[in-house]
Residue, then its C-alpha position, 0 to 999 in steps of 0.5 A: m188106306t190106313i193099316d193097324k201097325r200093331k198087327v202081327v202076321y203068322q204065316i202057315y204052310p197048310k200042307s205041313y201045319k197039321d193034318t186031321t184026316g191021317n193022309g199025311v197032308g196038312d189041312l184047313g181042319g188042322i188049322i182050325e184046331k190049332l187056332p186057339y194055340l195062335k190065339e195064345l201066342g198073340i198074333d192077329m192075322v194067319w197068312l196061308n200059302p195057296f190051298y186052291p186046286s192045282p196040279q202042284r208043279d209049284n207047290g200051289y203057285d200054279v193055280a187051276d181055279y182061283t175060287a175053289v178049295n183043293s180037296d187035299f185041304g178040305t172043302m168050301a164049308d172047311f174054309e167058311e167054318m175056318i173064317a168064323v172060328g178065327q173071327s170068334l178068336g180075333i184072328e183074321f185071314m190073308l190069302d195068297m193071290v198068284l195073279n201074275h200067272c196062272s196054270t196051263e191047266h186053268e180053264w182060261f189057258q185050255k180054252a185059249l189052246a183049244g183056239d178061242e181068240y177071246y182067252q188067247d188075249f189073256f196070255i202074253l203070245r208072240d210070234k217069236p220069243t225074246d232072250w228073257v230067262s225063266k226064274f226057274g231056268g231056260n228060256a221064259w217062252a214055250p211053244f203055244g201048242d201047234t200054233g207057231k206062237y210062243y207064251l210067256h212063262l217067267f217061272d215054270i213052263t206050266q205057269a203061263d203069265l197073264n196079260w194085264r194089258n187086257p181090261n178083261v183079264r183085270e176084270e176076272l182078277v178083280k172078281v177073284v179078289n172080291f170073291w174071297r173078300d165076300k168070304g170073310v178074308k181081310g188080307f192078301r199077299f199078291d205073289v211077284i206082283n211087281l212083274i205083272g206090268k210087261d212093256d207092250e212092245i216086248v223085245d230082247c233084254p240081255v241085261n240081268d236075264g231080261k229082268p229090267a223089262y218086266t220088274d217094276r215097270p211104271v205101268t204096274h202102279d196103274y194096276l194096282k191103283m185099280l185093283n185097290k180101288a175096285s176091291f180092297g180099297r173099299d175096306d179101311s182095314f184091310m191089309t195087302v202086302g206085295e212080294m217084290s222080286a228084285t226091287t228098290i226102295e224107291n218103288c217100295i215107297l211108291y207101292t206102299a205110301p198110304e196116299r197112293e193107294e196101292l198096297s199096305m206093305a212090301f216084302n223084299f228078299h235082298h237080306l236074305k241073299v247075304d250068305y250067296v256066294d256072288g249071289q248064287k243060292w246054291s253055294i256055301m258061305d258064312f253070313d255077310f254081317a255088314a251087308l245085312r247090317d247095312l241093308f236093314h239100315s237103308w231100307g229102314e231109314g229109306m222107307s221111314k223117310g219115304n213113308g212106305w212100310n216094310a214087311l218084316f221077316y227072316n223065315n218063310h216057305d221058300q227059305p231055310r230056317a234063319l236059325n241055321r243061317f245066321i246063329d250057332v244053333n248047336n249052342f245058342r239056339n235060345e238066345g239066337a232065336t230070341m235075338l233074331a225075333a226082336s230084331i224085327h219085332l222091335s223095328r219099323g214094319t209089320p213082323y211076320i212069324y213063319m210057323g215053327e219060328e216061335i218055337g225055334m224050329i231048325d233044319p230038319d238035318y236029312r241024311s239022304m236025297a231021297d228025303y227031299v221032295d222039293i223039285e228045285s232041290k232035286n234039279a239043283y243037285q243033278i245040276m251040281l253033279d253035272e258041273g263037277k261036284t261030288p255027291e257029298q259037296a253037292f248034298t251038303i249044299i242041298q242040306a243048306k239051302s233047300r226049301d224043304n227046310s222050312r217045309t217040314p211038318m210043324q212040330w207040335d209034340a214028341s210022339e211019332h211024326a211030332g203030332f203032325t199026323t197019324g199016317t205017313p207024313w207027305l215030308k219027313v219030320g226033322h230029327s229035331y222034333q223030340e227036343i224042339n216041339v210046342e208042347k215043350e217050348k211053350k214052357g221054354k225061352i222062345f215062345p214066351f218071349y215072341q208073346e212078349l214082343i207081340k204084347l209090346r207092340k200093341k202096348l207101345p206106339i213107339i214100336a207100332e209107329g216110330h221112325y227108324k234110325a240106324a245106330l252103330k253104323d260101323s259095328e262089326q257084329v252089333y245091328a243096332f237102331e233107334r226108334e223116335l216118336d213123339g220126342q221118346k227114343l228107343l234103342v235096340l241093340n242086337n249082337f249077331f255073333a257068339t262073342e261078347v261085345s262092348v257098346d258105348l251107350p249114349e247119355c240119353y239111354q244111360n238112365g233108360q228103362v230096359l223094356i226087354s232082354n233075352y237074357d235073365n240077369e238084370v241089365s245094368l245101364s252105364d256109359n258102356i255095356c257089355l253084350k253077351a252072345y246073341q244078346t238083344i237088349a232094348i231101352l227106352g231113352s229118359c232124354 
């Protein structure tokens, strides 16, 4: 399997992109309407979060029917039209496949509950629960009806883990993948796919809430090879990405090295925990630059040497906006947004743009808990109060860490509700929409910079294909790396702070060519250069 490493992916959270019916919920029609905008941006593929029928206990990641469209988002005819319009514009689609678990409302689980032994083996049932902890809190086992047995749910109690050891389960899931391939889909993002390989003998595991017992197990690689061979691996142009929970470089090389025929690339999340106090999400601290720098270097170099492939991103539907986490947005939003973009678009891997990132969208600055919809945020707020925090302290943390920060409606223009809907949006629009919106930002600094980065990746093989080598490893404020290909070298310097900093430039780059910078003034290359606040510079070497 070989993928086109020049491609750039754009993630859409359908519920929040564009509403065409006035019911306040984004839909497939809204995505169709905005495809010309994405063509203008220059992206190649759109990743859609789940739009399948679902009770929405986990924002659609609790799938009740894998091969249908939730009526909130439209119809199968709308989906087919979206694929066709995308194809006419050179835009392909990647769908979310949630194959570790399904909703307890799925017919498989309902038949199992009704006593059908064939379907009972679709799930992981035991007479006695282990000490494993659900990622959503509490024990990871729940009573299976009145049978006296328990079923495994690594996530919400309504998300029952599927038994991949059962060949009938694997056969059904292959059918799901091939159903969407037949619809013209050209990519899949596999949700928490490194958790599908539970051990046959399930026992207590007091270490790290039980994670070692079900994370990155060797059999997972066997399952992915099987899935590859039976479905998407038949198409060399197909793009797949695995969301890897608590994974390692070594495993991600195995998942993504082309000769292994598993997946095209992998997401990891280690770099988005550098502002967690003692690893705890619901906390506030300045991000640890040294930790971020070292993680980027270790993954960049490790995956490069092992011939693995990274999916590169700062933002997604589960993360607060990166600008609020890493940048002084009040004073340097343009500079910070463009620097963050360059730091991944010029690196080794496939860049992912989360909707609104390309216009510098920021957290919504909600003023009350009543503005939040996310159940995780509401639960966390109550837990913090129970632990003794004041309402003000707890709310400040929710403001910084809620998943709703990234789920607010896309800001298209300065009209009411940011042009997202003519009705009442399912989630309030961010306060910044009159200043930060597509109509305004297309003439600004950030959107054109993203366009230029995408063009450079398509134009220069060193960006798409080059190796990764860490640079300025000990710098306390510059994240720098080199790309190398066929004797050519590219140096990328990214100042992660609002203060200027001097950098010694290797001789190879002193007479080089500046490919791109996020400041308008011309960069004068010499043995030492000064990077301005949040400045990014990419220099082609002359050696």
